[in-house]
N, C-alpha and C positions, 0 to 999 in steps of 0.2 A: 543251400543254394543250388539251383539246377544249372547245368552247363550253359544253357541258353542265356541265363542271366549275365554271364560274363561278357556278352555283347552290349550290355547297357552302357550309356555314357559314363565317363569317368566319375562325374559328381554323384550319379546314382549308384555306381559301383561302390564308392566310398561309403555312402549311407548304408548300403546293404552289408558291407564289411563291418561297419561300426555296430550295426544291430547284432551281428554274430558275436562280436567281442562282448557286448553288453549282455547278451543271452548267456554265453559261457561264464561271464562274470557273475550273473545271478545264480547260475548253477553252483558255482564255487562258494558264493555267499551262504547259501543254505546248507551246502555240504560242510563248510567250515563250522557253521553254527552247530551242526550235528556232532562231528567228531572232536572239535575243540571243547564243546560243552562236556562231552564224555571224558576227555583227558583231564579236565579240571577236577574230576572226582574219582578216577580209576584207582589212584593210590590208596586213599582211605577206604574205598569199596573193597579192594583186595584184602586190606587189613581186617575188615569185618568178617571176611570169609576164612580168616585164619592164616593168611599169607604173611611171611616175615618181611622185614625191610629188604633183606637180600633178594628174596623172590621178586618183590616189586621192582627192584633195580634191574634184575636179570630180564624180566619180562619186557620192561621198557627198552632196554638195550638190544634184546633179541629182535624185537619188532622193528626197530630202526635199522639194524644191520641187515636183516633179511630184506627189508624194503630197498636198501641200496642195491643189492644184487639183483633183485627182481626188476628194478628200473632199467638196468642194463639189458636184461633179457627181453623185457617188454618192448623197449625201443628197437632192438634188432629185429624182433619178431614182427613188429608193426611195419617196418620198412620192407622186410622180406615178403610178407604176405599181402601188403597193401590193405590191411584190414584195420584201419584206424578207429572207425566207429565201433565195431564189435568189441575190441579190446577196451576202449574207453567206457562203453556201457557195462561190460563185465566188471571192470575195476571199480567203477562208482557203485555198482550194486553190492559187491562184496564189502566195500569200504563203508557203506551207509547202513546196510542191513545188519551188520555185526553189532552196531551200537545199541539199538533197542533190544536186541536179543540178550544183552547183558542183564536186562531186568529179570530174565528167567534163569540166569546162572546160579546154581546152588552150591557150587564148589569153586575154590580158587583156581584149580587147574582148568576148569571149563571156561571161567572168565578170562584166564590168561590166553587160552587159544583164541577166543573171540577178539581180544585186544591185539594179538599178533595178526589175526586175519584182517582186521581193520587196516593195519599198517600195510599189509601186503596188497590189499585192494587199492589203496592210494598209490602204491608203487606201480601197479599194473596200468592204471589209467593216466598217470602223469605224462610220460613221454609222448604217447599218441595224441593226447589232448593238447599238449603244447605245440606239437607239430601242426595240428589243424588250426590252432589259434594263430600260428605264425603266418599262415596263408592270408588271413584277414588283416594282420598287422602291416603287411606290405602296402595296403591301401591307406591306412590311417596313421602310419608311423610305427615302427616296431617298438620304440621306447614308450610312446604314448599308449599303444594298444596293451602291452604287457603291464604298463603302469595302472591303467584303468582296471584291468583284471585284478591286479594285486590290491588296489584300493577297495574294491567290492569284496574281495576275499577277506580283508581285514575287518570289514564291518561284521561279517559273519563270525570271525574269530573272537570278537568282543561280545557279540550278541548271544552266542551259544552259552558261554559261562554265566552271563547275566540271566538267561532263561533258567539254567540249572539253579542258580542262587535263589531266584524267585520261587521255584518249586520247593526247594528245601526250606525256604523261609516260611512256608505255610505249615511246616511240621511234617512234611512228607519224607519218605525214605529215599536212599540212593536208587532203589529199584524204580520208584515212581519217577525220579528224574530221568533215568535212562528211557523209561517208557514214553515220557513227554517228548523226547528227542526224535520220536518217530515222525512227528509233524514236520520239522524242517527236512528230514530225510525224504519223506514222500514228495514235498514240494521240489526238492532238488532233482530227484529222479524224474518227476513229471516234466520239469523244464528241460531236462536233458533229452527226453523223448521228443519234445517239441523242436529242440535244436536239430536232432537227427532227422526229423521229418522235413523241416524247413530248409536245412542245409545238408543234403545228402552227399554233396561233393564240395567240401570247403576249398579244395585245391583250385577250383575254378576261379576263386577270388584273387589268386596270385597272378600278376601280369607276366607275360612271356619273358620280359627282361630279367626276371628273378629266377627263371627256371634254368639255372646253370648246371651243367653236368660236370662232374670232376671225378677223377679216380681216387678213391679213398677219401680220408678226411684232410682238409687243407692244413698247411703248416701253421697258419694263423691260429687255428683252433688248438693246436698242440701247445703253443706258447700261452694261449688264453687259459687253457686248463691248468697249467702250472700256477698262473696267477690266481685263478679261482681257488685252487687247493690251498694256497698260502693264506688267502683272505679267510677261508673257512676255518683253517687251523688256528688262526689268531683271533677269532671272534668268539668271545665268551658267551655262553648261554645265559639268558636272563635269570635262570634259576641260581647260577653262581653269583650274579650280582645281588639277587635278593638275599641269598645266604649271607653275603658280606654285609648288606645293609642291616639285617637282623642281628648278626653277631656283634657288630660294632655299635649298633643303635645310633647310627648316624642320622637315621630318620625313624619315626615311630613305626610300629608294626602295621598300624592302620594305613599308613601312607604308602606302603609297598604296592598294594593292588592299584592305587591311584597312579603310581609311577608307571606301572605296566600299561595301564590305559593310556597314559601320555605317550609311551613308546609306540603303542599301536596307532595312535593318531598321527604321530610323526612319520611312522612307516607309510601310512596311506598317502599323506601329503607328499612325502619325498618320492614315492613311486611315480606319481604323475608328473611332478615338477622336473625331476631328474630324467624321467623318461622322455619328456618333451625336449630337454636339453640334448639328450643323446641323439635324437632325430636330427638335430641341427649340427652337432660337432663330432658325433661318433664317440669313440672310446676315450677321447679327452674328458668327456663328462664322467666316465667311470674312474679315471685317474684322480680327478679333483674330488669326487665323492669318497673315494677310498682314503685319501689324505685327510679329508674332513672327519669322516667317521672314526678313523683310528684314534682320535683324541678321547673317545669315550673311556678307554681303559685307565689312564692316569687320573682322570676326573672322578671315575666311579670308585676306584680302589684306594686312592690317596687323598681325595678331597673331602670337604665338608658338605653340609646340606645344599648350598647353592650349586656347588660343583656336581653333586649327585643329580640334581634336576637337569642341568645341562648335559651331563653324561647320558641320562636317559633319553633325551631328545636326539643326541648324536647316535646312540645305539639304535633307536628307531629309524633314523635316516639311513643307517647302514643296512638294516634289514630290508627297508623299502627298495633301496638300490639293488640289493642282491636279488630280490624277487622281480624286479623290472628290467634294469639294464643288463644284468648278467644273463637273463634268459633271452632278452631281445637280441643281444649281440650274437648269440648262437644262430639265430635265424638269418642274420646278415652274413655269416661266414659260410654256411653250409647250404648246398642245393637241396631242393625240397624232397628229392627221393632218398636222401640220407639223413633228413632232419630228426626223425624220431630216434634213430640210432645215436645221433649226436646228443640229443637231450638225455638219452639213457646214460651215456658215458658221462656227460656233464653232471647229472644228478648223483651218479655213483661216486665220482671224484669228490664232489662237494660234501656229500654225506659222510664218506669215510674219513675225509680230512677234518670235518667238523667234530666227528666222534673222537678221533685221535687227539685233536687239539684240546677238546674239552677235558679229556682225561689228563692230558699233560698239565693244563692250567690248574686243574684241581689239585694235583700233586704240588705244583709250584706255589700255589696259594698257601698250602699247609706249611711250606718252608718259610716263605716270606712273600707277602703280596707284591712287593717290588719286583720279584722275579717274574711273577705272572704278568705284570705291566710291561716289563722289558720284552718278554716273549711275544706278547700280543702286538706290541708296536713293531718289533722287528719282522714278524711274519707278515703283517699287513703292508708295511713299507717295502718289504722285499718283493711284494706282488706287483708294485708299480712298474718296474722295468719290463716285466713280462707283458703287462697290458699295453705298454708303449710299443713293444715289438709286435704284438698281435695287431695293434691299430695301424702300424706302418705297413704291414703285409696286407691287411684288409683293404686299405685305401688303394692298393695297387692291383689286388687280385680278387677280392671278395665280391660276391653278388650284392647289389644294393649298396655300393660303397658310398662313403660320405666325402664330399670335397674337402 
């Protein structure tokens, strides 16, 4: 969007902003198809190259942990240099090019480097991308804008593994599957270049009333980050749910992928619905969603087949809320000139707490699933007072506050 477009009538400006949200959503759709498709087979691919189970675990963990730190640096750098597009382009390029290059990896250590590089690329582009997206969401609603983006993102997250499955179903190898993922990667990068050309200054989409300057990060964000960390720590990864389902045979092995697809569908729907609700009532929507989604743990780990299905839906709802409202609220709390930094901090806190919580819950599950359920519930319920505190301060001090 050119600066002159900011003078367009409000209705026209909203349409322009929505097109930017949809365009970035399409970029994410094809990007997710690329790297989520790859992640569905990187474990067994590393095994074919001679990597042990320990190596596979270390590579996955190292990529995620490095990514959390890089997100923090990327956000700070984007705000300091005001170079949001170059960092976004560089991150997406590394993120997506690393995937098809796996088709050429002949040793597990080379493949491991590419897998870690893909995670680092994603980390580089996420804070500046979300900061640019936040400018457009001020026109269409922060919750709705981030919700639409997440819904499109999840379409790609499902489509990528399905593409890989289709390739492997023909009798092709893992290398052929990685090579096939060059197609969504090229589409994503092409759309990103279109977005860069069409909207060189996304900040022009944000109305003057949102351009609030403040010294440092607001107190509301600090309370909010505590709540975010607690939710992340108490949210079991689906891999742990799937492990439990397989171990207890509460559902058949064939049903587990179907449950994951159900979770992704719930994710996409919840992102839009709760995002819309957030635009109307603010963080009260997050409090309600947190209380609702917390019920997944006892249902998943202590219930029978019907409870497992409901748990899967609630788990997907929680993920959708995390990817829509949690991101949207940051845009409401922080002025635009510090937003990429805030997103970097937010992502780092969320990622580290998710990693620590996942490890803790894995240990607790080995002792007794009841301990895991108790930890999960306590952590998520403990987040509610911090969200309430953040919402109270936001309504009095934050940009774009909700009545």
